[in-house]
Each structure stands twice: as C-alpha cells, then as structure tokens.
Backbone as a ProteinNet text record, in pm:
[ID]
protein_1_A
[PRIMARY]
MCVINVKIGKKQLRIKDCKGIASVRGLMFDDMKKYDGALIYANSIWMPFVRHELDLLFLSADFMIVDIKRAVPVTLNLKTWRIYKCNAASYCLELKAGLVRRRKG
[TERTIARY]
82.9	0	87.5	48.3	120.9	37.1	101.1	32.1	74.8	-24.1	6.3	-38	29.7	-5.8	-86.9	-200.3	-290.8	-318.9	-314.1	-346.4	-483.3	-574.8	-708.2	-723.9	-732.6	-735	-603.6	-612.6	-492.3	-453.2	-531.3	-506.4	-420.6	-321.2	-237.1	-289.1	-332.5	-394.3	-309.1	-310.5	-244.2	-352.4	-336.8	-438.7	-382	-455.1	-421.1	-451.4	-350.4	-366.6	-406.3	-531	-587.6	-597.5	-486.7	-485.3	-518.5	-571.8	-599.4	-699.6	-671.8	-763.1	-782	-687.3	-701.1	-820.3	-864.2	-982.3	-1108.6	-1110.8	-1226.5	-1233.8	-1120.6	-1115.3	-1132.6	-1067.4	-1078.8	-1048.1	-1146.6	-1127.6	-1197.4	-1235.8	-1296.4	-1196.4	-1245.9	-1167.6	-1061.6	-1069	-963.4	-1003.2	-910.5	-938.6	-902.4	-838.9	-801.9	-712.3	-625.6	-531.4	-407.9	-373.1	-252.2	-276	-401.3	-431.5	-571.3	-599.7	-725.6	-831	-792	-886.1	-820	-891.2	-840.8	-883.5	-796	-828.8	-865.4	-989.2	-1042.5	-1048.2	-999.7	-997.7	-1125.5	-1238.4	-1369.9	-1468.3	-1587.3	-1687.3	-1804	-1786.6	-1890.9	-1826.1	-1888.8	-1839.5	-1960.3	-1934.5	-2032.1	-1956.3	-2025.6	-1965.1	-1965	-1961.7	-1957.5	-1823.3	-1827.7	-1708.9	-1629.8	-1689.2	-1627.6	-1678.3	-1588.8	-1623.1	-1670.4	-1646.4	-1672.3	-1760.5	-1835.1	-1901	-1792.4	-1818.2	-1720.6	-1784.2	-1703.3	-1740.5	-1675.7	-1756.4	-1708.7	-1696.8	-1577.7	-1554.7	-1533.6	-1633.8	-1623	-1547	-1443.7	-1351.5	-1356.1	-1341.8	-1334	-1196.2	-1174.6	-1046.3	-930.5	-959.7	-855.2	-860.5	-921.3	-924.4	-998.4	-1099.4	-1187.4	-1308.8	-1357.2	-1472.3	-1598.2	-1670	-1795.5	-1916.9	-1895.7	-2006.4	-1948.1	-2026.3	-1987.8	-2107.4	-2082.2	-2188.9	-2138.7	-2230.1	-2198.9	-2240	-2149.7	-2176.2	-2174.7	-2265.3	-2273.9	-2239.7	-2179.5	-2146.7	-2272.1	-2256	-2365.3	-2393.4	-2522.1	-2565.2	-2676.1	-2742.1	-2854.8	-2976.8	-2977.3	-3083.9	-3067.1	-3164.4	-3154.7	-3138.1	-3177.1	-3160.9	-3013.3	-2924.5	-2781	-2715	-2787.3	-2733.4	-2749.2	-2653.4	-2664.1	-2527.2	-2530.7	-2410	-2410.3	-2297.1	-2280.8	-2210.1	-2269.4	-2219.1	-2231.7	-2137.7	-2143.1	-2091.6	-2180.4	-2142.6	-2041.3	-2039.6	-1947.8	-1806.2	-1787.1	-1658.3	-1571.8	-1440.8	-1343.8	-1283	-1285.7	-1224.9	-1318	-1290.5	-1360.2	-1257.3	-1255.4	-1169.7	-1256.2	-1228.8	-1302.5	-1228.5	-1298.7	-1238.6	-1321.5	-1256.7	-1330.3	-1436.2	-1557.5	-1668.1	-1633.4	-1655.6	-1633.1	-1490.7	-1400.2	-1259.6	-1234.3	-1302.3	-1292.5	-1431.6	-1437.2	-1565.6	-1573.7	-1696.7	-1720.1	-1715.7	-1662.5	-1667.4	-1805.1	-1855.2	-1984.9	-1963.5	-2058.9	-2051.9	-2017.5
-117.5	0	124.1	220.5	345.4	457.9	555.8	673.5	793.4	871	991.7	1113.5	1223.1	1347.8	1433.1	1483	1563.6	1692.2	1804.2	1932	1974.9	1998.4	2049.9	2176.6	2288.8	2417.1	2434	2457.6	2473.8	2345.6	2239.5	2114.1	2019.2	1961.9	1858.4	1724.2	1636.1	1509.8	1391.3	1287.6	1160.4	1065.2	1020	940	802.5	700.3	562.2	542.1	505.9	486.8	341.4	319.8	184	141.3	97.4	48.4	-99.7	-144.1	-286.6	-340.9	-457.6	-525.2	-444.3	-357.2	-272.7	-178.5	-147.6	-62.8	-130.6	-262.6	-335.4	-319.3	-323	-312	-167.7	-73.9	66.8	88.5	139.3	168.5	67.8	-48.2	-151.3	-194.4	-216.1	-263.7	-163.5	-40.3	56.9	156.9	185.1	284	426.2	440	568.3	653.5	590.9	667.3	709.2	634.4	662.9	756.2	771.2	853.7	912.9	1006.5	1081.6	1028.4	937.9	885.4	788.5	757.3	662.6	705.8	682.3	704.4	569.8	558.9	435.9	450	350.8	353.3	289.7	352.8	305.8	420.6	407.4	513.5	472.8	364.7	324.8	257.3	275.6	209.7	168.3	78.5	48.2	42	36.3	66.7	-47.1	-174.4	-276.1	-270.8	-288.9	-294.4	-164.3	-54.3	77.6	135.5	188.7	231.8	376.7	457.1	600.9	649	757	824.8	884.4	887.8	939.8	1043.8	1137.5	1224.7	1165.1	1141.2	1081	1190.1	1214.2	1309.6	1227.4	1225.9	1152.9	1239.8	1182.8	1257.9	1209.5	1303.1	1269.1	1208.7	1168.9	1110.5	1208	1340	1439.9	1496.4	1420.1	1448.7	1576.7	1612.4	1723.3	1665.6	1735.5	1688	1698.9	1585.2	1586.2	1565.8	1513.9	1495.2	1471.8	1507.1	1484.2	1422.5	1315.2	1249.7	1215.4	1213	1166.9	1020.5	935.7	791.9	749.7	660.4	610	460.7	413.1	270.6	183.7	63.3	-33.9	-79.8	-79.8	-129.6	-232.7	-273.5	-365	-297.2	-165.5	-89.2	-101	-158.2	-181.7	-54.4	60.6	187.2	222.7	164.9	192	100.6	1.5	-94.1	-36.1	44.2	106	118.8	133.6	158.3	305.6	371.9	512.5	513.4	579.6	571.1	705.2	729.2	845.9	801.7	790.3	741	830.4	958.6	1052.3	1046.3	970.8	967.1	849.4	867.1	759	712.8	801.2	774.1	820.5	771.4	820.6	846.3	967.9	1003.7	996.2	896.9	878.4	955.4	1045.3	1124.7	1112	1127.8	1133.8	1242.9	1212.6	1308.1	1438.3	1550.4	1681.4	1730.1	1653.6	1690.9	1815.1	1823.9	1943.1	2000.7	2129.9	2196.7	2249.4	2255.1	2311.7	2462.6	2522.4	2668.5	2707.4	2815	2866	2955.2	2944.8	3034.2	2968.1
0	0	0	-79.3	-94	-34.4	25	76.9	-7	-52.9	-129.2	-48.2	-67.5	-1.1	-97.3	-49.5	-130.3	-54.6	-125.5	-63.3	-112.3	-18.1	-48.4	33.8	-36.5	34.5	108.6	238.3	319.7	393	373	444.8	362.4	427.6	369.3	420.8	330.3	369.3	326.6	409.6	376.3	326.1	201.5	134.8	99.2	134.5	99.5	-49.1	-128.4	-272.9	-297.9	-334.2	-345.9	-492	-546.4	-685	-688.4	-802.5	-822.8	-722.6	-668.4	-575.4	-446.7	-413.9	-294.5	-307	-429.6	-448	-396.5	-398	-345.9	-194.6	-127.7	18.4	64.8	-1.8	37	184.2	258.3	401.3	492.5	437.2	522.1	629.9	750.6	865.4	910.9	866.5	889.6	998.2	1091.1	1195.3	1150.1	1037	976	1066.1	1141.5	1224.1	1145.2	1040.5	964.2	845.8	803.2	687.8	699.6	611.3	615.6	519.6	430.7	334.1	239.4	130.1	31.2	-108.3	-205.7	-346.1	-405.4	-452.6	-509	-660.3	-731.4	-877.9	-932.6	-899.9	-942.5	-924.3	-983.3	-970.3	-880.9	-805.6	-709.9	-589.8	-474.9	-353.4	-269.3	-176.5	-72.9	57.6	170.8	299.4	402.8	364.9	469.2	542.7	672.6	758.1	760.9	713.9	726.8	857.6	937.5	1073.6	1084.1	982.3	991.5	876.7	901.2	790	701.9	571.7	477	386.2	342.3	232.5	109	6.6	-117.1	-223	-270	-377.5	-503.8	-590.4	-715.7	-814.2	-876.3	-960.6	-1104.9	-1198.1	-1340.2	-1369.9	-1495.1	-1536.2	-1516	-1520.5	-1497.7	-1354.8	-1263.7	-1119.7	-1082.2	-1158.7	-1123.5	-1050.1	-948.4	-871.2	-956.3	-970.6	-1046.8	-956.4	-835.6	-740.8	-602	-501.1	-361.6	-290.8	-215.5	-139.9	-0.7	95.3	231.2	239.9	284.4	295.2	441.4	475.4	612.1	613.2	721.7	730.8	726.4	676.2	673.5	816.1	851.9	983.1	960.6	1066	1052.1	990.2	987.2	922.4	770.9	703.2	559.4	477.7	531.3	458.8	438.4	520.1	505.8	403.1	353.7	256.4	116.2	75.1	-56.1	-120.9	-250.5	-328.3	-366.3	-345.7	-382.7	-517.6	-616.7	-753	-824	-915.7	-1003.6	-1140.1	-1236.5	-1369.7	-1440	-1408.8	-1473.8	-1415.8	-1309.6	-1240.5	-1284	-1268.5	-1289	-1157.5	-1057	-926.8	-815.6	-694.8	-576.8	-467.6	-418.2	-305.7	-180.4	-96.3	29.4	138	205.8	313.8	440.1	555.6	681.6	668.5	710.5	699.3	770.9	702	761.6	757	700	697.9	612.8	500.8	415.7	395.6	377.5	356.9	215.8	165	31.6	40.5	-63.9	-74.9	-123	-70.5	-115.1	-235.7	-329.7	-444	-571.3
[MASK]
+++++++++++++++++++++++++++++++++++++++++++++++++++++++++++++++++++++++++++++++++++++++++++++++++++++++++

C-alpha cells in the first residue's frame, strides 16, 4: 500500500492509494489513524465494515470533482445498505466526513 499526499485548500492530507484489488477493500476494517482517506480507482463504492461516515468526492479522469456524497457505514438498518455511484466519475476520493468543507458560491 502506498500513501500519497494531497493538498485540499490549506489542508495537507495523507491518502491511501488503493490500486488494483485494494480498491475493493478501500477503508474496510480501517481505523483511519494513519491517513485521512483513500483514493479508489472506481466510480462506485459500498460501505460494509467501514467504521466512519465518509465524504465521497467523485472525480473525473482528470481528477476534477464531479459529485460529492456523504456515505454512512452499513448497519442492521436496511436503509444503510446502498451503493454510492457516479457514472461521470473515474475515481472516488473517500475522506473522513467533515474533513474538508465546500466553498460557497
């Protein structure tokens, strides 16, 4: 596993680079103490065994944000059993919920 540094606004973030089969695992079973999120090489994710709410930044092939969604971990409540998807995206940057804020305007 490789860690990449990403700057968003004034924040420097440590991101788990999940290439290949690691994209399937993403942040499952992870306490997120070593990094702030994960870069997934796919345009859809689901949240089994993820311990934290996440902000999902769906990115185009040239890494521009095309959609942002808040994802919740899967629980026994069937409403949490969902796939988060963006057809226009090539990647998904999973971040700890609330770590970065959207600019207004």
